[in-house]
C-alpha positions in Angstrom: 2.9 1.4 30.6 4.0 3.6 27.7 1.3 5.5 25.9 1.8 6.2 22.3 1.6 10.0 21.7 -0.2 11.9 19.1 1.7 14.3 16.8 -0.3 17.5 16.4 0.9 20.8 15.1 4.5 19.8 15.5 4.1 18.7 19.1 4.1 15.2 20.7 1.0 15.1 22.8 -0.2 12.6 25.3 -3.9 12.2 24.5 -6.5 13.1 27.1 -8.6 10.1 25.9 -9.6 7.5 28.4 -10.2 5.0 25.6 -6.9 3.1 25.2 -6.1 0.0 23.1 -3.4 -2.5 24.0 -0.4 -2.9 21.7 0.8 -6.5 22.1 3.8 -8.5 21.1 2.1 -11.3 19.0 4.8 -13.8 19.9 4.2 -13.4 23.7 0.9 -11.5 24.2 2.9 -9.0 26.3 1.4 -5.6 26.3 4.2 -3.3 25.1 2.2 0.0 24.8 -1.2 1.6 25.0 -2.5 3.5 22.0 -5.2 6.2 22.5 -8.3 6.8 20.5 -7.9 10.5 20.0 -10.6 12.8 21.4 -12.8 14.8 19.0 -11.0 18.0 20.1 -7.6 16.4 19.3 -8.8 15.3 15.9 -10.0 18.8 15.1 -6.8 20.4 16.2 -4.9 18.0 13.9 -7.1 18.9 11.0 -7.0 22.6 11.7 -3.2 22.5 12.0 -2.9 20.7 8.7 -5.3 23.1 7.0 -3.4 26.2 8.2 0.0 24.8 7.5 -1.0 24.0 3.9 -1.4 27.7 3.2 2.3 28.2 3.8 3.8 24.8 2.7 2.2 24.8 -0.7 4.2 27.9 -1.6 7.6 26.6 -0.4 10.0 26.2 -3.3 9.8 22.7 -4.7 13.5 22.1 -4.2 13.1 22.9 -0.6 10.5 20.2 -0.3 12.7 17.8 -2.3 15.6 18.4 0.1 13.5 17.4 3.1 13.0 14.1 1.4 16.7 13.7 0.7 17.5 14.3 4.3 14.6 12.0 5.4 15.8 9.1 3.2 19.3 9.4 4.6 17.9 9.3 8.2 15.8 6.3 7.4 18.8 4.4 6.1 20.8 5.4 9.2 18.0 4.1 11.4 16.9 1.0 9.3 18.0 -1.5 11.9 16.3 0.4 14.7 13.0 0.6 12.8 13.2 -3.1 11.9 13.7 -3.9 15.6 10.5 -2.0 16.4 8.6 -4.0 13.7 9.9 -7.3 15.0 8.6 -6.5 18.5 5.2 -5.2 17.7 4.4 -7.3 14.6 6.6 -10.3 15.1 8.3 -10.3 11.6 11.6 -11.9 11.2 14.5 -9.5 11.1 15.1 -10.0 7.4 11.5 -9.4 6.6 11.4 -6.3 8.8 14.5 -4.9 7.1 12.8 -5.4 3.8 9.7 -3.6 5.0 11.7 -0.5 5.9 13.8 -0.6 2.7 10.9 -0.7 0.3 9.6 2.4 2.1 13.0 4.1 1.8 12.8 3.5 -1.9 9.6 5.5 -2.1 11.1 8.4 -0.1 14.1 8.4 -2.6 11.5 8.6 -5.4 9.8 11.5 -3.6 13.1 13.4 -3.6 12.7 13.6 -7.4 9.5 15.5 -7.1 10.5 18.5 -9.3 10.6 16.5 -12.5 7.3 14.7 -11.7 5.4 18.0 -11.2 6.5 19.6 -14.4 3.6 20.9 -16.5 3.2 21.1 -20.3 3.5 24.0 -22.7 2.5 24.7 -26.2 3.4 28.0 -27.9 1.0 29.6 -30.5 -2.0 27.4 -30.0 -3.6 30.3 -31.8 -2.1 33.6 -33.1 0.1 34.9 -30.3 -1.7 32.7 -27.7 0.2 30.2 -25.5 -1.2 27.4 -23.3 0.6 25.9 -20.4 -0.2 23.9 -17.3 0.9 23.8 -13.7 0.7 20.9 -11.3 -0.5 22.1 -7.9 -1.2 20.4 -4.5 -4.7 19.6 -3.3 -4.6 20.5 0.4 -5.0 18.2 3.4 -4.6 14.5 2.6 -5.0 11.6 4.9 -3.6 8.0 5.1 -5.2 5.1 6.9 -2.6 2.2 7.0 -2.8 -1.5 7.9 -0.8 -3.5 10.4 1.1 -5.7 8.0 3.7 -3.2 6.6 4.0 -0.5 9.3 7.0 1.1 7.6 6.5 0.6 3.9 2.8 1.6 3.5 2.9 4.9 5.5 6.0 5.7 3.5 4.0 5.0 0.3 1.8 7.8 1.3 2.9 10.8 3.3 6.4 11.6 1.8 5.1 11.8 -1.8 2.0 13.7 -0.8 4.0 16.2 1.3 6.6 16.5 -1.5 3.8 17.5 -3.8 3.0 20.4 -1.5 0.2 18.9 0.6 -0.1 18.5 4.3 -0.9 15.0 5.7 -2.7 13.3 8.5 -1.6 9.7 9.2 -3.9 7.3 11.0 -1.8 4.1 11.4 -3.0 0.8 12.5 -3.8 0.7 16.2 -2.2 -2.8 16.3 1.3 -1.7 15.6 1.7 2.1 15.9 5.2 2.3 17.3 7.0 2.1 13.9 4.9 4.8 12.3 5.5 7.0 15.4 9.2 6.6 14.9 8.9 7.4 11.2 7.2 10.7 12.2 10.0 11.5 14.7 12.6 11.0 12.0 10.6 13.1 9.5 10.6 15.9 12.1 14.4 15.5 12.5 14.8 15.7 8.7 13.6 19.3 8.9 9.9 18.9 8.0 8.2 22.1 9.1 5.8 22.1 12.0 2.3 21.0 11.0 3.2 19.4 7.7 2.6 15.9 9.1 0.1 15.0 11.9 -0.2 11.5 13.4 -3.5 10.6 15.1 -4.6 7.2 16.6 -7.9 5.5 17.0 -10.5 3.3 15.2 -13.6 3.8 13.2 -14.7 6.8 15.2 -11.6 8.7 14.5 -11.5 7.6 10.8 -15.1 8.9 10.3 -14.0 12.3 11.5 -11.4 12.4 8.8 -13.8 11.0 6.1 -16.4 13.7 6.7 -14.3 16.8 7.4 -14.5 19.4 4.6 -10.8 20.3 4.9 -9.7 16.8 3.8 -9.3 16.5 0.1 -7.8 13.1 -0.6 -7.8 9.7 1.2 -5.3 6.9 0.9 -6.2 3.5 2.4 -4.8 0.0 2.5 -6.6 -2.8 4.3 -9.5 -5.3 4.3 -12.2 -5.5 1.7 -15.1 -4.5 3.9 -13.3 -1.5 5.5 -11.9 -0.4 2.1 -15.3 -0.4 0.5 -16.7 1.6 3.4 -13.9 4.2 3.1 -14.3 4.5 -0.6 -18.0 5.0 -0.5 -18.0 7.3 2.5 -15.1 9.4 1.1 -16.6 9.7 -2.4 -20.0 10.5 -1.0 -18.3 13.4 0.7 -16.7 14.5 -2.6 -13.2 13.4 -1.7 -10.6 11.8 -3.9 -10.0 8.2 -2.7 -7.5 5.4 -3.5 -8.6 2.3 -1.6 -6.5 -0.9 -1.8 -8.5 -3.9 -0.8 -8.1 -7.7 -0.7 -6.5 -10.2 -3.0 -6.3 -13.8 -4.1 -3.1 -14.0 -6.1 -2.4 -17.0 -8.4 0.8 -18.4 -9.8 0.6 -20.3 -13.0 3.1 -23.1 -13.3 3.8 -24.4 -16.9 5.4 -27.8 -17.5 8.5 -26.2 -19.1 9.2 -24.0 -16.1 12.4 -24.3 -14.0 11.3 -26.8 -11.3 13.8 -25.7 -8.6 12.9 -22.0 -9.1 9.1 -22.8 -9.0 9.5 -24.8 -5.7 11.6 -22.2 -3.9 9.5 -19.3 -5.1 6.2 -20.9 -4.2 7.4 -21.5 -0.6 8.6 -18.0 0.0 5.8 -16.3 -1.8 3.0 -18.3 -0.1 4.0 -18.4 3.6 6.6 -15.6 3.8 5.6 -12.8 6.2 3.2 -15.4 7.7 1.1 -14.9 4.6 0.1 -11.5 5.9 0.6 -9.5 2.7 -1.8 -8.6 -0.1 0.7 -9.8 -2.7 1.2 -13.3 -1.3 0.8 -16.1 -3.7 -2.0 -18.1 -2.1 -3.0 -20.3 -5.1 -0.8 -22.1 -7.6 -2.4 -23.3 -10.8 -0.5 -26.3 -12.3 -0.8 -26.7 -16.1 -0.7 -30.3 -17.4 2.2 -32.4 -16.1 3.5 -29.6 -13.8 1.2 -31.1 -11.2 3.7 -33.9 -10.7 5.8 -31.4 -8.7 3.2 -30.9 -6.0 4.7 -33.6 -3.7 8.1 -31.9 -3.8 6.5 -28.6 -3.0 4.8 -30.1 0.0 8.1 -31.5 1.2 9.8 -28.2 0.9 6.9 -26.3 2.5 7.0 -28.8 5.4 10.6 -27.9 6.1 10.0 -24.3 7.0 8.5 -23.2 10.3 7.4 -20.0 12.1 9.3 -18.7 15.1 10.4 -15.8 17.2 12.4 -13.1 15.4 15.4 -13.8 17.5 15.6 -17.3 16.0 17.7 -17.2 12.8 16.1 -20.4 11.6 12.5 -19.0 11.8 11.0 -18.6 8.3 8.3 -16.2 9.4 6.6 -14.9 12.5 3.2 -15.1 14.2 -0.1 -13.9 13.1 -0.9 -10.4 14.3 -3.6 -11.3 16.9 -5.2 -14.4 18.5 -8.4 -13.4 16.6 -6.5 -13.6 13.3 -5.1 -16.9 14.2 -8.5 -18.3 15.1 -10.0 -17.1 11.9 -7.3 -18.8 9.8 -7.6 -22.0 11.7 -11.4 -21.8 11.2 -10.9 -21.5 7.4 -8.5 -24.5 7.5 -11.3 -26.6 9.1 -13.8 -25.3 6.6 -11.6 -26.3 3.7 -11.4 -29.8 5.1 -15.1 -30.0 5.5 -15.7 -28.8 1.9 -13.6 -31.6 0.5 -10.2 -30.1 -0.1 -7.3 -32.4 0.7 -5.3 -30.9 3.5 -1.8 -32.5 2.9 -0.1 -30.2 5.4 -1.9 -28.8 8.4 -0.3 -26.0 10.5 -3.1 -25.6 13.0 -2.2 -25.7 16.7 1.5 -25.2 15.8 3.8 -24.8 18.9 7.0 -22.8 19.1 9.4 -23.7 21.9 9.6 -21.1 24.7 6.8 -19.1 23.1 3.6 -21.0 24.0 1.3 -18.0 23.8 2.3 -16.8 20.3 -0.2 -16.7 17.5 1.6 -19.4 15.5 0.3 -21.2 12.4 2.6 -23.6 10.6 2.7 -24.0 6.8 -0.6 -25.3 5.5 -1.3 -26.8 2.1 -4.4 -27.9 0.3 -4.8 -29.8 -2.9 -7.9 -30.6 -4.9 -9.2 -27.1 -4.4 -12.2 -25.9 -6.4 -13.5 -22.4 -7.0 -16.7 -22.8 -4.9 -14.7 -23.5 -1.7 -14.5 -20.7 1.0 -10.7 -21.2 1.2 -10.5 -20.2 -2.4 -13.1 -17.4 -2.4 -11.8 -15.7 0.7 -8.5 -14.0 1.3 -7.1 -16.1 4.1 -4.2 -13.7 5.0 -2.2 -16.5 6.6 0.4 -19.2 5.6 -2.1 -21.3 3.7 -1.3 -22.4 0.2 -3.8 -23.9 -2.3 -3.2 -25.9 -5.4 -5.4 -26.3 -8.5 -4.8 -28.3 -11.7 -5.8 -27.4 -15.3 -5.1 -28.9 -18.7 -4.0 -25.9 -20.6 -2.8 -22.3 -20.2 -6.2 -21.0 -21.6 -7.9 -22.8 -18.7 -5.6 -21.1 -16.2 -6.3 -17.7 -17.7 -10.0 -18.2 -17.7 -9.9 -19.4 -14.0 -8.0 -16.4 -12.9 -10.0 -13.9 -14.9 -13.1 -15.2 -13.3 -11.8 -14.4 -9.8 -13.1 -11.2 -8.2 -9.7 -10.0 -7.3 -6.9 -8.6 -9.5 -4.0 -7.5 -7.4 -1.1 -9.7 -8.6 -0.3 -12.8 -10.5 2.8 -14.7 -11.8 3.6 -17.2 -14.5 6.6 -19.5 -14.4 7.6 -20.7 -17.8 10.5 -21.0 -20.3 8.2 -20.1 -23.2 8.3 -16.5 -24.4 5.1 -17.1 -26.3 3.3 -18.4 -23.2 4.5 -15.5 -21.1 3.5 -12.9 -23.8 0.0 -14.5 -24.1 -0.4 -14.5 -20.3 0.7 -10.9 -19.7 -1.6 -9.8 -22.5 -4.8 -11.7 -21.7 -4.7 -11.8 -17.9 -7.0 -9.4 -16.1 -4.7 -8.6 -13.2 -2.9 -5.3 -12.5 0.5 -6.6 -11.6 2.1 -9.5 -13.5 5.3 -11.4 -12.8 7.1 -13.6 -15.3 9.3 -16.0 -13.4 8.9 -13.4 -10.5 6.7 -14.6 -7.7 5.5 -11.3 -6.1 5.6 -8.6 -8.8 5.5 -5.5 -6.6 6.9 -2.6 -8.8 9.6 -0.3 -7.7 8.5 3.3 -6.9 9.0 4.9 -10.3 6.2 2.7 -11.5 2.9 2.4 -9.5 1.2 -0.3 -7.4 -1.6 -1.2 -9.9 -4.1 -3.6 -8.5 -7.3 -4.2 -10.5 -10.9 -5.3 -10.1 -12.0 -6.0 -6.5 -8.5 -5.4 -5.2 -8.8 -1.6 -5.8 -11.3 1.2 -5.7 -10.3 4.5 -7.1 -8.7 6.0 -10.2 -5.1 6.6 -9.4 -2.8 4.1 -7.7 -0.1 4.3 -5.1 3.4 5.8 -5.6 5.0 6.5 -8.9 3.5 9.0 -11.5 -0.1 7.9 -10.6 0.3 8.9 -7.0 1.6 12.4 -8.1 -1.6 12.8 -10.1 -3.7 11.6 -7.2 -2.2 14.1 -4.8 -2.3 17.1 -7.2 -4.5 19.0 -9.5 -3.7 20.4 -13.0 -4.2 24.1 -13.7 -4.2 25.1 -17.4 -3.5 28.7 -18.4 -4.2 30.1 -21.9 -2.6 33.6 -22.3 -2.3 36.4 -24.9 -0.2 39.4 -24.3 -0.7 42.7 -26.2 1.9 45.2 -26.8 1.9 48.4 -24.8 -1.5 50.1 -25.3 0.3 53.4 -25.9 1.3 51.9 -29.3 -1.2 53.5 -31.7 -1.1 50.8 -34.3 -1.8 48.0 -31.7 -4.6 50.0 -30.2 -6.2 50.6 -33.5 -5.9 46.9 -34.4 -7.6 45.9 -31.2 -10.4 48.4 -31.6 -11.1 47.3 -35.2 -11.1 43.6 -34.4 -14.5 43.8 -32.7 -15.9 41.2 -30.3 -15.2 37.5 -30.8 -18.6 35.9 -30.7 -17.4 32.3 -31.4 -15.8 29.8 -29.0 -12.7 29.5 -31.2 -9.3 31.1 -30.5 -8.1 33.5 -33.2 
């Protein structure tokens, strides 16, 4: 059985750990690899290598760092199909979804290749007499990324390329559930000419993460994952005086106005709610129908019932399996809870079967109506193909409902009214808003800007905010005197006397 290697100091290493975790194909339960929980010695070697490499990498010309990203983006495009195939096997995504996973990561690498303009400082001449002030943007040091299972290409590529382009070194701890794609990403990064030690890849669980959270060499932590783990990482990291960006859970709402394009609403709701098996933090899991728009609910149910999960080799499959049997059981438990709490389950995907794949973690499209805010299916992020509907009388009611929710990752409104759209985007307390766009994930030259309980930290992922997160600003204020051999200048300096105030003169 293949064991996933560690990547330490530019070398691919088979861990000496005896604690191994099975990597399984979620459509078959076949064990396709073993991933090690790195030993403490291996963890320290990775940290030490990153720390020592930083001393050299930070002084590399910025264009040299940018060219690594240019070559890397080209290699990723060349190997996109291969990477997607790995994702299909270890995560179960459909081929189309896996290709999108890789492409959205490639876009961030392309953005990282533009690092020179993003690290430019500021300059003001003559802030006082013959005094100039200017700033430099400098890297922090060793940064780490802890990534989830659901986007094994995109989310690692959110992190290490931009951090490394800024001049940092990086330690990646990918999900132990699907580490094969991140491993291949690191191999291609090495092929792109990344110097030895700039990127390390370690594997494990909480024990290995804790080593990274507490080590003095680590300066910044990027995390995407569940609420409980994200809160722990944020608190532990900040308690250890580290910079942290922690992306947590979500409960994303789509508001449907009566004047919206009905066909667009129906098609977008289906794709945004159950696409990727609902395993994405920007999934639309709740639709809020305003006024007479609720009349479209039966047609949405009919459309939702027409899609089905399946194996990635099946071109008719709309989405794949859940990542693990435990995830499947949790979702089916929440479906049962929703029924008991009084929600109307008009479409039940529990115990779904896929021909020739009886052991897969399948859940069919599921839909509830008559949902209220006190129900567990509303309060929890289900992270599965479960879609909820709610009805309100007016747009203000929809805004108040969504603003009362603890999460603020993403939201959408479908309408033909510019006034309604403007009101919604202005008053809604959610970080990423779509107008007739179901999943408003920004392109890399913006930033991924979740709010409220969906994010803990100060600077968000990719875009200009990520550059600020992975760097520090140094401000210099300078005055230059003429040559001291100049008698007039020397006399002027001597006669000026000491400056006893805080003002520049």
